[in-house]
C-alpha positions in Angstrom: 136.2 226.9 88.8 132.8 228.7 89.1 134.5 231.9 90.4 137.2 231.8 87.6 134.6 231.3 84.9 132.3 234.0 86.3 135.1 236.5 86.4 136.1 235.6 82.9 132.5 236.1 81.7 132.2 239.4 83.4 135.4 240.6 81.9 134.5 239.7 78.4 131.0 241.1 78.7 132.5 244.4 79.8 134.6 244.8 76.7 132.2 247.1 74.9 132.9 247.6 71.2 132.3 251.3 71.5 135.3 251.8 73.8 137.5 248.8 72.8 139.2 250.1 69.7 140.2 253.4 68.2 139.4 253.8 64.5 141.1 256.4 62.4 138.8 258.7 60.5 139.6 258.9 56.8 136.9 261.4 55.8 138.1 264.1 53.4 141.5 262.6 52.8 143.6 264.0 50.0 146.8 262.2 48.9 149.8 263.8 47.4 152.4 261.8 45.6 150.2 259.0 44.3 151.1 257.4 40.9 150.0 259.7 38.1 149.6 257.0 35.4 146.0 256.0 35.9 146.5 252.6 34.2 149.4 251.7 36.5 147.4 253.0 39.5 144.9 250.3 39.0 147.2 247.4 38.1 150.4 248.2 40.0 150.4 247.7 43.8 151.1 250.8 45.8 154.4 250.7 47.6 154.8 252.7 50.9 158.3 253.8 49.8 156.6 255.7 47.0 154.8 257.7 49.7 157.9 258.4 51.8 158.3 255.3 53.9 161.8 254.7 55.3 161.2 251.3 56.9 164.6 251.0 58.7 163.1 250.4 62.1 164.2 253.8 63.5 162.0 256.7 64.5 161.4 259.3 61.8 158.6 261.6 62.9 157.1 264.1 60.5 159.0 266.8 62.3 162.2 265.5 60.8 160.9 266.3 57.3 158.4 269.1 57.7 158.7 272.4 59.6 155.0 272.8 60.2 151.9 270.7 60.4 150.4 272.6 57.5 153.3 271.6 55.3 153.0 268.0 56.5 149.2 268.0 55.7 149.9 269.1 52.2 151.3 265.6 51.7 149.5 263.7 54.4 146.1 265.4 55.0 145.1 263.0 57.7 148.1 263.8 60.0 147.1 265.2 63.4 150.5 266.3 64.5 154.2 266.3 63.6 154.8 263.4 66.1 153.4 260.9 63.6 155.9 258.4 62.2 156.5 258.9 58.5 156.2 255.1 58.0 152.7 255.2 59.4 151.8 258.2 57.2 153.2 256.5 54.1 151.2 253.2 54.6 148.0 255.2 55.3 148.6 257.2 52.1 149.2 254.0 50.2 145.9 252.5 51.5 144.0 255.6 50.6 145.4 255.5 47.0 142.8 252.8 46.4 145.2 250.2 45.0 146.5 247.0 46.6 149.5 247.8 48.9 152.7 245.8 48.7 154.5 246.0 52.0 158.1 245.5 50.8 160.8 244.1 53.2 161.6 246.5 56.0 160.8 247.5 59.6 157.9 250.0 59.5 157.2 252.0 62.7 153.4 252.4 63.3 152.3 254.9 66.0 148.6 255.1 65.3 145.7 253.0 63.9 145.6 252.5 60.1 142.1 252.9 58.6 141.1 250.4 55.9 138.7 250.9 53.1 136.5 248.5 51.1 138.8 246.5 48.9 141.9 247.3 50.9 144.6 244.7 50.4 148.0 244.7 52.1 150.5 241.9 51.3 154.0 241.7 52.8 157.2 239.8 52.1 156.8 237.3 55.0 159.0 237.7 58.0 161.1 240.3 56.1 158.2 242.7 56.5 157.7 243.8 60.1 155.3 246.4 61.4 156.5 247.8 64.8 153.7 249.2 67.0 155.5 252.0 69.0 152.7 253.9 70.8 152.3 253.1 74.5 148.6 252.4 75.2 147.6 251.8 78.8 144.3 250.3 79.9 142.8 250.5 76.4 142.5 247.8 73.8 143.7 249.1 70.4 144.3 247.8 66.9 147.0 248.5 64.3 144.4 248.2 61.4 140.7 249.2 61.8 137.9 248.5 59.4 134.3 249.8 59.8 131.4 249.1 57.5 133.7 247.9 54.7 133.9 244.8 52.6 136.7 242.9 50.8 139.6 243.5 53.2 142.7 241.4 53.0 145.9 241.4 55.2 148.5 238.8 54.3 152.1 237.7 54.8 153.8 240.0 57.3 154.9 240.2 60.9 153.8 242.5 63.6 155.5 243.3 66.9 154.4 245.4 69.8 157.6 247.2 70.8 155.7 249.7 73.1 155.0 247.3 75.9 151.2 248.0 75.7 150.2 244.3 75.4 146.6 245.1 74.6 146.5 245.3 70.9 145.0 243.5 67.9 146.5 243.5 64.5 143.0 244.1 63.0 139.7 245.2 64.5 136.7 245.0 62.2 133.2 246.5 62.9 130.3 245.4 60.8 132.7 244.1 58.1 132.1 241.5 55.4 134.4 239.3 53.4 137.5 240.0 55.4 140.6 237.8 55.2 143.7 237.6 57.4 146.4 235.2 56.3 150.0 234.3 57.2 150.5 236.9 59.8 152.9 236.5 62.7 152.4 238.6 65.8 154.3 239.0 69.0 152.8 240.9 71.8 149.5 241.4 69.9 146.5 239.3 69.1 145.6 238.7 65.5 142.0 239.9 64.9 138.7 240.9 66.5 135.5 241.0 64.4 132.6 242.9 66.0 129.2 244.3 65.3 128.5 247.9 64.2 129.5 250.5 66.8 125.9 251.7 67.3 125.0 248.2 68.5 127.2 249.0 71.5 128.1 245.3 71.7 124.7 244.6 73.2 122.8 241.4 72.5 119.4 243.0 72.0 120.8 245.6 69.6 122.5 243.1 67.2 120.6 241.8 64.2 122.4 238.7 63.1 120.3 237.4 60.2 122.1 238.0 56.9 118.8 238.2 55.0 117.7 241.1 57.2 118.4 244.5 55.8 119.3 245.6 59.3 122.1 243.1 59.7 124.8 244.8 61.8 127.1 242.0 62.7 130.2 240.9 60.8 130.2 238.1 58.2 132.3 235.9 55.8 135.5 236.1 57.8 138.6 233.9 57.6 141.9 233.8 59.5 144.4 231.3 58.1 148.0 230.3 58.8 148.6 232.9 61.5 150.7 232.8 64.7 150.6 234.9 67.9 152.6 234.7 71.0 153.5 236.4 74.3 150.2 238.2 75.0 149.4 236.3 78.1 150.5 239.0 80.5 147.8 241.4 79.2 145.6 242.8 82.0 142.6 242.4 79.7 142.1 238.7 78.8 141.8 238.5 75.0 141.6 235.9 72.3 144.2 235.6 69.5 141.1 235.6 67.3 137.8 236.9 68.5 134.4 236.8 66.8 131.6 238.8 68.5 128.2 238.5 66.8 129.6 237.1 63.5 128.2 234.8 60.8 130.2 232.4 58.6 133.6 232.6 60.0 136.7 230.4 60.2 140.1 230.0 61.7 142.4 227.5 60.1 146.0 226.3 60.4 147.0 228.8 63.2 149.3 228.5 66.3 149.0 230.6 69.4 151.1 230.4 72.6 151.3 232.4 75.8 148.0 234.1 75.1 144.8 234.3 77.2 142.5 232.6 74.8 143.3 231.0 71.5 140.0 231.3 69.6 136.8 232.8 71.1 133.3 233.4 69.8 130.6 235.4 71.4 126.9 235.5 70.5 125.6 236.8 73.8 126.2 236.3 77.5 125.3 232.6 78.2 124.1 233.3 81.7 120.3 232.4 81.5 119.6 235.5 83.6 121.2 237.7 80.9 121.0 236.5 77.3 121.3 232.8 77.5 117.7 231.6 78.0 117.2 228.4 76.1 114.7 230.0 73.7 117.0 233.0 72.8 118.8 233.2 69.5 122.5 232.3 69.6 124.1 235.2 67.7 127.5 233.8 66.7 126.7 231.4 63.8 128.4 229.0 61.4 131.9 228.9 62.7 134.8 226.5 62.0 138.0 226.2 63.9 140.3 223.8 62.2 143.9 222.7 63.0 144.5 225.4 65.5 147.1 225.0 68.3 146.8 226.9 71.6 149.3 226.3 74.4 150.0 227.9 77.7 146.7 229.8 77.8 143.7 230.4 80.1 141.3 228.7 77.6 142.2 227.2 74.3 139.1 227.3 72.1 135.8 228.4 73.6 132.8 230.5 73.2 129.4 231.8 74.4 126.1 231.4 72.6 127.3 230.0 69.4 125.2 228.1 66.8 126.7 225.6 64.4 130.3 226.0 65.6 132.7 223.1 65.0 136.2 222.6 66.4 138.2 220.1 64.4 141.7 218.7 64.6 142.9 221.3 67.1 145.5 220.9 69.8 145.2 222.6 73.2 147.7 222.1 76.0 148.3 223.5 79.5 145.3 225.7 79.9 144.8 227.2 83.4 141.0 227.0 82.9 139.5 224.9 80.1 140.6 223.4 76.8 137.6 223.3 74.5 134.5 224.8 76.0 130.9 225.4 74.8 128.8 227.8 76.9 125.2 228.2 76.1 125.7 226.9 72.6 123.5 225.0 70.1 124.4 222.2 67.6 128.1 222.5 68.1 130.9 219.9 68.1 134.5 219.2 69.0 136.0 216.3 66.9 139.4 214.8 66.3 141.1 217.2 68.7 144.1 216.6 71.0 143.6 218.2 74.4 145.8 217.8 77.4 146.6 219.1 80.9 143.8 221.7 81.2 143.0 222.4 84.8 139.2 222.7 84.8 138.5 220.2 82.0 139.9 219.3 78.6 136.4 219.2 77.1 133.6 221.1 78.9 130.1 222.6 78.6 128.5 225.3 80.7 125.0 226.7 81.0 122.2 225.8 78.6 123.8 223.9 75.8 121.7 221.8 73.3 123.1 219.3 70.8 126.8 219.4 71.8 129.0 216.5 70.8 132.6 215.5 71.6 133.7 212.9 69.0 137.0 211.2 68.3 139.1 213.4 70.5 142.2 212.4 72.4 142.3 213.7 75.9 145.3 213.3 78.3 145.7 214.2 81.9 148.3 213.6 84.6 146.3 214.7 87.7 143.1 213.2 89.3 141.7 216.7 89.9 142.0 217.7 86.2 138.9 216.3 84.5 138.8 215.0 80.9 135.2 216.0 80.4 133.1 218.0 82.8 129.6 219.5 82.8 129.2 222.9 84.6 126.0 224.6 85.4 124.7 227.2 87.8 121.1 226.0 87.8 119.2 222.7 88.0 116.7 223.1 85.2 116.5 219.7 83.4 115.9 221.5 80.0 119.5 222.6 80.1 121.2 220.6 77.4 122.1 217.4 75.6 125.6 216.0 75.2 127.1 213.2 73.1 130.5 211.9 74.0 131.5 209.3 71.4 134.6 207.4 70.2 137.1 209.4 72.2 140.3 208.2 73.9 140.8 209.3 77.5 144.1 208.5 79.3 145.4 209.5 82.7 149.1 209.0 83.6 150.2 208.5 87.2 146.7 208.9 88.6 143.0 208.0 88.2 141.3 210.6 86.0 137.6 211.3 85.6 134.9 212.1 83.1 132.1 213.6 85.2 129.0 215.8 85.6 130.0 216.7 89.1 129.4 220.4 88.6 126.1 220.4 86.7 123.2 218.3 85.3 122.4 217.4 81.8 119.0 216.2 80.7 120.3 213.8 78.0 123.8 212.3 78.1 125.1 209.7 75.8 128.6 208.3 76.4 129.3 205.7 73.7 132.3 203.8 72.2 135.0 205.5 74.2 138.3 204.1 75.3 139.4 205.0 78.8 142.8 204.3 80.5 142.9 204.8 84.3 139.9 207.1 83.9 136.6 206.7 85.8 133.1 207.7 84.8 131.2 209.7 87.4 127.8 210.8 86.1 126.2 212.1 89.3 124.3 215.4 89.5 120.9 216.6 90.6 118.4 216.4 87.8 120.2 214.0 85.5 117.5 212.4 83.5 118.5 210.3 80.5 121.9 208.6 80.6 123.2 206.1 78.1 126.6 204.5 78.7 127.3 202.0 76.0 130.1 200.1 74.3 132.9 201.7 76.1 136.2 200.0 77.1 137.9 201.0 80.3 141.2 199.6 81.5 142.8 200.3 84.9 146.4 199.7 85.8 146.2 201.4 89.1 144.0 200.9 92.3 140.8 202.9 92.6 141.1 204.7 95.9 138.9 206.8 98.2 136.9 209.1 98.1 135.5 207.8 94.7 136.5 204.2 94.2 134.1 203.4 91.4 135.1 202.7 87.9 131.6 203.8 86.8 129.0 205.6 88.9 125.6 206.8 87.7 123.4 208.4 90.3 120.9 211.0 91.3 118.5 210.5 88.4 115.4 212.6 88.7 112.1 213.4 86.9 111.5 209.8 85.8 115.1 209.3 85.0 116.3 206.4 82.8 119.8 205.0 82.5 121.1 202.4 80.1 124.4 200.7 80.8 125.1 198.3 78.0 127.9 196.3 76.3 130.7 198.0 78.3 134.0 196.4 79.1 135.8 197.2 82.4 139.1 195.5 83.0 141.6 196.0 85.8 145.1 194.6 85.4 145.6 194.9 89.1 143.2 193.2 91.5 140.8 195.9 92.8 140.1 195.4 96.5 137.0 196.4 98.5 135.5 198.9 98.6 136.3 199.4 94.9 133.2 198.9 92.7 133.2 198.3 88.9 129.6 199.8 88.4 127.6 201.7 91.0 124.1 202.7 90.2 121.6 204.6 92.4 118.9 207.2 92.7 117.3 209.3 95.3 114.3 210.7 93.4 111.4 211.6 95.7 108.8 212.1 93.1 109.2 209.3 90.6 110.7 205.9 90.0 114.1 205.7 88.4 114.9 202.9 86.0 118.3 201.4 85.2 118.9 198.8 82.4 122.2 196.9 82.8 122.8 194.5 80.0 125.7 192.6 78.5 128.6 194.3 80.3 131.9 192.5 80.9 133.9 193.0 84.1 137.3 191.6 85.1 139.6 192.3 88.0 136.9 193.7 90.5 135.7 191.9 93.6 132.5 193.9 93.4 131.2 193.9 89.9 127.9 195.8 90.4 126.2 197.6 93.3 122.8 199.1 93.2 121.0 201.3 95.8 118.0 203.4 96.4 118.2 206.5 98.6 114.7 207.9 98.0 112.7 209.0 101.0 109.2 208.6 99.4 107.8 205.2 100.4 105.7 205.3 97.3 108.7 205.5 94.9 111.8 203.5 94.4 114.6 202.6 92.0 114.2 199.7 89.5 117.1 197.7 88.0 116.9 195.4 85.0 120.1 193.4 85.1 120.6 190.8 82.3 123.4 188.8 80.7 126.3 190.5 82.4 129.6 188.8 83.0 130.9 189.9 86.4 134.0 187.7 86.3 135.1 187.1 89.9 133.1 190.0 91.1 129.7 189.9 92.8 126.5 191.9 92.6 125.4 193.7 95.8 121.9 195.1 96.3 121.7 197.8 98.9 118.7 199.8 100.1 119.1 203.0 102.1 115.8 204.5 101.2 112.2 204.4 102.6 111.3 201.7 100.1 113.4 198.7 98.9 114.5 198.9 95.3 113.4 196.3 92.7 116.0 194.2 90.9 115.2 191.8 88.0 118.1 189.5 87.2 118.5 187.1 84.3 121.5 185.3 82.8 124.2 187.0 84.8 127.4 185.4 86.1 128.1 185.1 89.0 125.0 185.3 91.1 124.0 187.9 93.8 126.4 188.2 96.8 
């Protein structure tokens, strides 16, 4: 997993905005054939047919209409050669006319990037309007539409198909744009949109000013993508998101569906590696994002991002990701709620690096393999300041195996796991430098036997730095009789420098022969683990106190049934 995520991070960090997309220059354009009635020019949409578009899906280069480039430029001043498709020239001319463009039904061949201006609006006739990208582009990411330092751009209600086999395109690339809207687009072979900072920022964290109130703001802002679909981009050699936000403020993706594409939605506010941009005190530079009712299936990662601030993923569906489902990397005050996530190899819900204030709430997570975690914490360092995580009121179910919610690949300073329902899914919170762990009011049901190597319904261990764990009001039920060495709750610590404290109160356990096991592995004879165990109902299970460290642990028991083994 670490290798896959590192290669993904290196790949994305290398996609520099200066080289990623080609933008057509519109300087000095003169348009022939624009409407002559000034009143109608303002109120009546421009139609590409009025500028010469044929839109029959066949190739009609300028050479079929003009004998020389000079003659072609008399009508289309921006043409660089007679190879250009007339459809492309006509749409560019319509855009440059300064009026909204109505893309009537037809199949328009596009062989170069179309430059948008402030206020550019293009509205099609749904699936009847198809833009065909025909220019083969190898090894370079390109876009059909490009916008740079503009505002008020709108693309709506048409289809786009990459018929060139390039597989590296976006419908729209916007640099330092504001108030851009993309709605009801259907794309095959292309991703929908990429919003980026100004070119001179070179896509570098330290060169991006992201505060809207700052006159030097050079990100992109006020962006929306709504009701779009994209498919069949997964074979691209450059992993891309259907919708990408790099250094953006106030952005949203709503009611979209993406399939067979590397990433569904991705945000990027810097490289989350603490050795690069992701130090805990550094500003997260992709801000105020909302991803709502988005479906991403058969992808590498569904909805994920690096160094986001105030990003919220709501009512989305992610299925069959070869990496992760919903993932926050080096993010602050972000959440995933009311989502349905299933069958993602390296975790349905994950965090990585130095996150703070992340919450997973009211999600439904499904797995069918024991090695595909529902929730996982990843980290490449052991600093206890790393992050805080709330996992609350979710439903985790595993079919045909025993699944897991774990911190097996990284620590988290403060972890709250509350009010969740688990079916055939264990809890395994063990990682060096765990500090504060609260597991409360969860209900877990097992219909299968817990087997080696981890045969614990709940395990919390390796608390360090004065660690404290609270295990309270949980219900653990097995409908099959769990046999030894299966344990309902296993608590332990090996901290050398401080005492670890565990509070275990009012838990109810059924179907386990061993209800609770505690242990101390610390090698410092001056420190130990302390357990406060009160009012627990162990059913037919027993409590076992083990001591493998240099000093015996301390257990304080009151009101538990049954008694110690």
